[in-house]
CHARMM-style PDB file with segment names, atoms N, HN, CA, C and O in Angstrom:
ATOM      1  N   MET     1       0.829  -1.200   0.000  1.00  0.00      PROA
ATOM      2  CA  MET     1       0.000   0.000   0.000  1.00  0.00      PROA
ATOM      3  C   MET     1       0.866   1.253   0.000  1.00  0.00      PROA
ATOM      4  O   MET     1       0.536   2.251  -0.642  1.00  0.00      PROA
ATOM      5  N   LYS     2       1.974   1.189   0.725  1.00  0.00      PROA
ATOM      6  HN  LYS     2       2.243   0.379   1.246  1.00  0.00      PROA
ATOM      7  CA  LYS     2       2.872   2.341   0.819  1.00  0.00      PROA
ATOM      8  C   LYS     2       3.454   2.686  -0.555  1.00  0.00      PROA
ATOM      9  O   LYS     2       3.551   3.855  -0.928  1.00  0.00      PROA
ATOM     10  N   ILE     3       3.838   1.649  -1.294  1.00  0.00      PROA
ATOM     11  HN  ILE     3       3.759   0.700  -0.991  1.00  0.00      PROA
ATOM     12  CA  ILE     3       4.421   1.852  -2.626  1.00  0.00      PROA
ATOM     13  C   ILE     3       3.395   2.526  -3.533  1.00  0.00      PROA
ATOM     14  O   ILE     3       3.730   3.435  -4.292  1.00  0.00      PROA
ATOM     15  N   TYR     4       2.142   2.073  -3.449  1.00  0.00      PROA
ATOM     16  HN  TYR     4       1.870   1.334  -2.832  1.00  0.00      PROA
ATOM     17  CA  TYR     4       1.079   2.628  -4.283  1.00  0.00      PROA
ATOM     18  C   TYR     4       0.879   4.109  -3.988  1.00  0.00      PROA
ATOM     19  O   TYR     4       0.728   4.924  -4.899  1.00  0.00      PROA
ATOM     20  N   GLN     5       0.880   4.443  -2.699  1.00  0.00      PROA
ATOM     21  HN  GLN     5       1.002   3.781  -1.959  1.00  0.00      PROA
ATOM     22  CA  GLN     5       0.703   5.835  -2.290  1.00  0.00      PROA
ATOM     23  C   GLN     5       1.840   6.697  -2.832  1.00  0.00      PROA
ATOM     24  O   GLN     5       1.616   7.801  -3.330  1.00  0.00      PROA
ATOM     25  N   HSD     6       3.045   6.187  -2.730  1.00  0.00      PROA
ATOM     26  HN  HSD     6       3.228   5.291  -2.326  1.00  0.00      PROA
ATOM     27  CA  HSD     6       4.217   6.915  -3.216  1.00  0.00      PROA
ATOM     28  C   HSD     6       4.102   7.161  -4.721  1.00  0.00      PROA
ATOM     29  O   HSD     6       4.419   8.245  -5.211  1.00  0.00      PROA
ATOM     30  N   ARG     7       3.644   6.141  -5.440  1.00  0.00      PROA
ATOM     31  HN  ARG     7       3.387   5.260  -5.042  1.00  0.00      PROA
ATOM     32  CA  ARG     7       3.490   6.259  -6.885  1.00  0.00      PROA
ATOM     33  C   ARG     7       2.447   7.322  -7.222  1.00  0.00      PROA
ATOM     34  O   ARG     7       2.632   8.099  -8.158  1.00  0.00      PROA
ATOM     35  N   CYS     8       1.363   7.355  -6.470  1.00  0.00      PROA
ATOM     36  HN  CYS     8       1.212   6.723  -5.709  1.00  0.00      PROA
ATOM     37  CA  CYS     8       0.315   8.351  -6.687  1.00  0.00      PROA
ATOM     38  C   CYS     8       0.855   9.763  -6.487  1.00  0.00      PROA
ATOM     39  O   CYS     8       0.571  10.664  -7.276  1.00  0.00      PROA
ATOM     40  N   GLU     9       1.630   9.945  -5.431  1.00  0.00      PROA
ATOM     41  HN  GLU     9       1.861   9.213  -4.790  1.00  0.00      PROA
ATOM     42  CA  GLU     9       2.191  11.267  -5.143  1.00  0.00      PROA
ATOM     43  C   GLU     9       3.126  11.707  -6.264  1.00  0.00      PROA
ATOM     44  O   GLU     9       3.121  12.867  -6.676  1.00  0.00      PROA
ATOM     45  N   LYS    10       3.924  10.764  -6.748  1.00  0.00      PROA
ATOM     46  HN  LYS    10       3.928   9.822  -6.413  1.00  0.00      PROA
ATOM     47  CA  LYS    10       4.841  11.058  -7.844  1.00  0.00      PROA
ATOM     48  C   LYS    10       4.049  11.485  -9.083  1.00  0.00      PROA
ATOM     49  O   LYS    10       4.405  12.445  -9.766  1.00  0.00      PROA
ATOM     50  N   TYR    11       2.970  10.750  -9.355  1.00  0.00      PROA
ATOM     51  HN  TYR    11       2.681   9.970  -8.800  1.00  0.00      PROA
ATOM     52  CA  TYR    11       2.126  11.031 -10.510  1.00  0.00      PROA
ATOM     53  C   TYR    11       1.480  12.409 -10.385  1.00  0.00      PROA
ATOM     54  O   TYR    11       1.442  13.177 -11.347  1.00  0.00      PROA
ATOM     55  N   LEU    12       0.973  12.713  -9.188  1.00  0.00      PROA
ATOM     56  HN  LEU    12       1.004  12.089  -8.407  1.00  0.00      PROA
ATOM     57  CA  LEU    12       0.323  14.001  -8.948  1.00  0.00      PROA
ATOM     58  C   LEU    12       1.292  15.156  -9.103  1.00  0.00      PROA
ATOM     59  O   LEU    12       0.952  16.188  -9.682  1.00  0.00      PROA
ATOM     60  N   SER    13       2.500  14.981  -8.585  1.00  0.00      PROA
ATOM     61  HN  SER    13       2.776  14.143  -8.115  1.00  0.00      PROA
ATOM     62  CA  SER    13       3.495  16.052  -8.704  1.00  0.00      PROA
ATOM     63  C   SER    13       3.853  16.272 -10.171  1.00  0.00      PROA
ATOM     64  O   SER    13       4.117  17.399 -10.588  1.00  0.00      PROA
ATOM     65  N   ARG    14       3.861  15.198 -10.945  1.00  0.00      PROA
ATOM     66  HN  ARG    14       3.647  14.282 -10.605  1.00  0.00      PROA
ATOM     67  CA  ARG    14       4.142  15.314 -12.373  1.00  0.00      PROA
ATOM     68  C   ARG    14       3.021  16.094 -13.062  1.00  0.00      PROA
ATOM     69  O   ARG    14       3.282  16.945 -13.912  1.00  0.00      PROA
ATOM     70  N   ILE    15       1.773  15.799 -12.692  1.00  0.00      PROA
ATOM     71  HN  ILE    15       1.560  15.108 -12.001  1.00  0.00      PROA
ATOM     72  CA  ILE    15       0.623  16.518 -13.262  1.00  0.00      PROA
ATOM     73  C   ILE    15       0.707  17.996 -12.902  1.00  0.00      PROA
ATOM     74  O   ILE    15       0.464  18.861 -13.743  1.00  0.00      PROA
ATOM     75  N   ARG    16       1.053  18.282 -11.638  1.00  0.00      PROA
ATOM     76  HN  ARG    16       1.250  17.579 -10.954  1.00  0.00      PROA
ATOM     77  CA  ARG    16       1.163  19.680 -11.204  1.00  0.00      PROA
ATOM     78  C   ARG    16       2.230  20.414 -11.999  1.00  0.00      PROA
ATOM     79  O   ARG    16       2.030  21.554 -12.418  1.00  0.00      PROA
ATOM     80  N   ALA    17       3.349  19.763 -12.200  1.00  0.00      PROA
ATOM     81  HN  ALA    17       3.512  18.837 -11.860  1.00  0.00      PROA
ATOM     82  CA  ALA    17       4.433  20.369 -12.973  1.00  0.00      PROA
ATOM     83  C   ALA    17       3.967  20.648 -14.398  1.00  0.00      PROA
ATOM     84  O   ALA    17       4.266  21.700 -14.963  1.00  0.00      PROA
ATOM     85  N   PHE    18       3.234  19.700 -14.973  1.00  0.00      PROA
ATOM     86  HN  PHE    18       2.991  18.845 -14.514  1.00  0.00      PROA
ATOM     87  CA  PHE    18       2.726  19.868 -16.335  1.00  0.00      PROA
ATOM     88  C   PHE    18       1.741  21.033 -16.398  1.00  0.00      PROA
ATOM     89  O   PHE    18       1.804  21.858 -17.310  1.00  0.00      PROA
ATOM     90  N   ASN    19       0.823  21.097 -15.418  1.00  0.00      PROA
ATOM     91  HN  ASN    19       0.771  20.427 -14.677  1.00  0.00      PROA
ATOM     92  CA  ASN    19      -0.149  22.188 -15.380  1.00  0.00      PROA
ATOM     93  C   ASN    19       0.543  23.532 -15.277  1.00  0.00      PROA
ATOM     94  O   ASN    19       0.149  24.497 -15.931  1.00  0.00      PROA
ATOM     95  N   LYS    20       1.575  23.590 -14.453  1.00  0.00      PROA
ATOM     96  HN  LYS    20       1.895  22.805 -13.922  1.00  0.00      PROA
ATOM     97  CA  LYS    20       2.326  24.833 -14.279  1.00  0.00      PROA
ATOM     98  C   LYS    20       2.940  25.263 -15.611  1.00  0.00      PROA
ATOM     99  O   LYS    20       2.926  26.442 -15.964  1.00  0.00      PROA
ATOM    100  N   ARG    21       3.476  24.291 -16.336  1.00  0.00      PROA
ATOM    101  HN  ARG    21       3.488  23.333 -16.049  1.00  0.00      PROA
ATOM    102  CA  ARG    21       4.081  24.579 -17.638  1.00  0.00      PROA
ATOM    103  C   ARG    21       3.020  25.100 -18.608  1.00  0.00      PROA
ATOM    104  O   ARG    21       3.265  26.056 -19.344  1.00  0.00      PROA
ATOM    105  N   VAL    22       1.845  24.473 -18.609  1.00  0.00      PROA
ATOM    106  HN  VAL    22       1.646  23.697 -18.011  1.00  0.00      PROA
ATOM    107  CA  VAL    22       0.756  24.901 -19.493  1.00  0.00      PROA
ATOM    108  C   VAL    22       0.327  26.320 -19.150  1.00  0.00      PROA
ATOM    109  O   VAL    22       0.119  27.142 -20.042  1.00  0.00      PROA
ATOM    110  N   GLU    23       0.194  26.613 -17.842  1.00  0.00      PROA
ATOM    111  HN  GLU    23       0.364  25.945 -17.118  1.00  0.00      PROA
ATOM    112  CA  GLU    23      -0.184  27.957 -17.412  1.00  0.00      PROA
ATOM    113  C   GLU    23       0.838  28.981 -17.872  1.00  0.00      PROA
ATOM    114  O   GLU    23       0.477  30.050 -18.364  1.00  0.00      PROA
ATOM    115  N   THR    24       2.103  28.657 -17.715  1.00  0.00      PROA
ATOM    116  HN  THR    24       2.397  27.788 -17.316  1.00  0.00      PROA
ATOM    117  CA  THR    24       3.170  29.572 -18.132  1.00  0.00      PROA
ATOM    118  C   THR    24       3.081  29.828 -19.629  1.00  0.00      PROA
ATOM    119  O   THR    24       3.210  30.964 -20.084  1.00  0.00      PROA
ATOM    120  N   THR    25       2.859  28.760 -20.390  1.00  0.00      PROA
ATOM    121  HN  THR    25       2.755  27.837 -20.020  1.00  0.00      PROA
ATOM    122  CA  THR    25       2.745  28.893 -21.841  1.00  0.00      PROA
ATOM    123  C   THR    25       1.574  29.792 -22.195  1.00  0.00      PROA
ATOM    124  O   THR    25       1.693  30.660 -23.059  1.00  0.00      PROA
ATOM    125  N   LEU    26       0.435  29.588 -21.526  1.00  0.00      PROA
ATOM    126  HN  LEU    26       0.338  28.883 -20.823  1.00  0.00      PROA
ATOM    127  CA  LEU    26      -0.746  30.406 -21.800  1.00  0.00      PROA
ATOM    128  C   LEU    26      -0.480  31.866 -21.494  1.00  0.00      PROA
ATOM    129  O   LEU    26      -0.847  32.747 -22.271  1.00  0.00      PROA
ATOM    130  N   VAL    27       0.159  32.123 -20.357  1.00  0.00      PROA
ATOM    131  HN  VAL    27       0.457  31.407 -19.726  1.00  0.00      PROA
ATOM    132  CA  VAL    27       0.455  33.500 -19.960  1.00  0.00      PROA
ATOM    133  C   VAL    27       1.350  34.164 -21.003  1.00  0.00      PROA
ATOM    134  O   VAL    27       1.185  35.343 -21.317  1.00  0.00      PROA
ATOM    135  N   LEU    28       2.296  33.395 -21.533  1.00  0.00      PROA
ATOM    136  HN  LEU    28       2.430  32.438 -21.277  1.00  0.00      PROA
ATOM    137  CA  LEU    28       3.198  33.944 -22.542  1.00  0.00      PROA
ATOM    138  C   LEU    28       2.502  34.100 -23.891  1.00  0.00      PROA
ATOM    139  O   LEU    28       2.795  35.035 -24.636  1.00  0.00      PROA
ATOM    140  N   GLU    29       1.587  33.193 -24.207  1.00  0.00      PROA
ATOM    141  HN  GLU    29       1.349  32.433 -23.601  1.00  0.00      PROA
ATOM    142  CA  GLU    29       0.947  33.192 -25.524  1.00  0.00      PROA
ATOM    143  C   GLU    29      -0.194  34.199 -25.622  1.00  0.00      PROA
ATOM    144  O   GLU    29      -0.420  34.773 -26.687  1.00  0.00      PROA
ATOM    145  N   LEU    30      -0.912  34.418 -24.530  1.00  0.00      PROA
ATOM    146  HN  LEU    30      -0.728  33.952 -23.664  1.00  0.00      PROA
ATOM    147  CA  LEU    30      -2.118  35.245 -24.588  1.00  0.00      PROA
ATOM    148  C   LEU    30      -1.884  36.647 -25.138  1.00  0.00      PROA
ATOM    149  O   LEU    30      -2.650  37.085 -25.996  1.00  0.00      PROA
ATOM    150  N   PRO    31      -0.863  37.370 -24.685  1.00  0.00      PROA
ATOM    151  CA  PRO    31      -0.630  38.701 -25.254  1.00  0.00      PROA
ATOM    152  C   PRO    31      -0.424  38.652 -26.762  1.00  0.00      PROA
ATOM    153  O   PRO    31      -0.874  39.541 -27.484  1.00  0.00      PROA
ATOM    154  N   THR    32       0.256  37.613 -27.237  1.00  0.00      PROA
ATOM    155  HN  THR    32       0.621  36.890 -26.651  1.00  0.00      PROA
ATOM    156  CA  THR    32       0.490  37.453 -28.667  1.00  0.00      PROA
ATOM    157  C   THR    32      -0.830  37.259 -29.396  1.00  0.00      PROA
ATOM    158  O   THR    32      -1.054  37.841 -30.457  1.00  0.00      PROA
ATOM    159  N   ILE    33      -1.707  36.432 -28.815  1.00  0.00      PROA
ATOM    160  HN  ILE    33      -1.524  35.959 -27.953  1.00  0.00      PROA
ATOM    161  CA  ILE    33      -3.016  36.174 -29.416  1.00  0.00      PROA
ATOM    162  C   ILE    33      -3.842  37.464 -29.443  1.00  0.00      PROA
ATOM    163  O   ILE    33      -4.477  37.778 -30.450  1.00  0.00      PROA
ATOM    164  N   ASP    34      -3.830  38.205 -28.337  1.00  0.00      PROA
ATOM    165  HN  ASP    34      -3.314  37.949 -27.519  1.00  0.00      PROA
ATOM    166  CA  ASP    34      -4.555  39.476 -28.271  1.00  0.00      PROA
ATOM    167  C   ASP    34      -4.055  40.436 -29.332  1.00  0.00      PROA
ATOM    168  O   ASP    34      -4.848  41.092 -30.008  1.00  0.00      PROA
ATOM    169  N   TYR    35      -2.760  40.519 -29.478  1.00  0.00      PROA
ATOM    170  HN  TYR    35      -2.116  39.986 -28.929  1.00  0.00      PROA
ATOM    171  CA  TYR    35      -2.142  41.401 -30.462  1.00  0.00      PROA
ATOM    172  C   TYR    35      -2.563  40.990 -31.874  1.00  0.00      PROA
ATOM    173  O   TYR    35      -2.876  41.832 -32.716  1.00  0.00      PROA
ATOM    174  N   TYR    36      -2.565  39.689 -32.110  1.00  0.00      PROA
ATOM    175  HN  TYR    36      -2.311  39.004 -31.426  1.00  0.00      PROA
ATOM    176  CA  TYR    36      -2.960  39.167 -33.421  1.00  0.00      PROA
ATOM    177  C   TYR    36      -4.407  39.539 -33.730  1.00  0.00      PROA
ATOM    178  O   TYR    36      -4.721  39.961 -34.843  1.00  0.00      PROA
ATOM    179  N   ILE    37      -5.294  39.379 -32.733  1.00  0.00      PROA
ATOM    180  HN  ILE    37      -5.039  39.037 -31.828  1.00  0.00      PROA
ATOM    181  CA  ILE    37      -6.711  39.713 -32.913  1.00  0.00      PROA
ATOM    182  C   ILE    37      -6.864  41.205 -33.195  1.00  0.00      PROA
ATOM    183  O   ILE    37      -7.631  41.596 -34.076  1.00  0.00      PROA
ATOM    184  N   LEU    38      -6.140  42.036 -32.453  1.00  0.00      PROA
ATOM    185  HN  LEU    38      -5.518  41.718 -31.738  1.00  0.00      PROA
ATOM    186  CA  LEU    38      -6.220  43.483 -32.657  1.00  0.00      PROA
ATOM    187  C   LEU    38      -5.761  43.864 -34.061  1.00  0.00      PROA
ATOM    188  O   LEU    38      -6.346  44.734 -34.707  1.00  0.00      PROA
ATOM    189  N   LYS    39      -4.711  43.202 -34.518  1.00  0.00      PROA
ATOM    190  HN  LYS    39      -4.236  42.496 -33.993  1.00  0.00      PROA
ATOM    191  CA  LYS    39      -4.133  43.533 -35.819  1.00  0.00      PROA
ATOM    192  C   LYS    39      -5.010  43.049 -36.977  1.00  0.00      PROA
ATOM    193  O   LYS    39      -5.165  43.740 -37.983  1.00  0.00      PROA
ATOM    194  N   HSD    40      -5.578  41.855 -36.820  1.00  0.00      PROA
ATOM    195  HN  HSD    40      -5.452  41.293 -36.002  1.00  0.00      PROA
ATOM    196  CA  HSD    40      -6.289  41.230 -37.937  1.00  0.00      PROA
ATOM    197  C   HSD    40      -7.796  41.146 -37.713  1.00  0.00      PROA
ATOM    198  O   HSD    40      -8.521  40.659 -38.580  1.00  0.00      PROA
ATOM    199  N   GLY    41      -8.278  41.616 -36.558  1.00  0.00      PROA
ATOM    200  HN  GLY    41      -7.689  42.012 -35.854  1.00  0.00      PROA
ATOM    201  CA  GLY    41      -9.680  41.442 -36.187  1.00  0.00      PROA
ATOM    202  C   GLY    41     -10.648  42.263 -37.006  1.00  0.00      PROA
ATOM    203  OT1 GLY    41     -11.856  42.197 -36.782  1.00  0.00      PROA
TER     204      GLY     41
END
């Protein structure tokens, strides 16, 4: 049971890291998207 719990925690931390990366990408991309819409909208 202990091994399973450890594996779950590892998996969750990996998901959190991935989510953080996605959020960072969105934050960086959004101004570009807004600019594109303003220019071509």
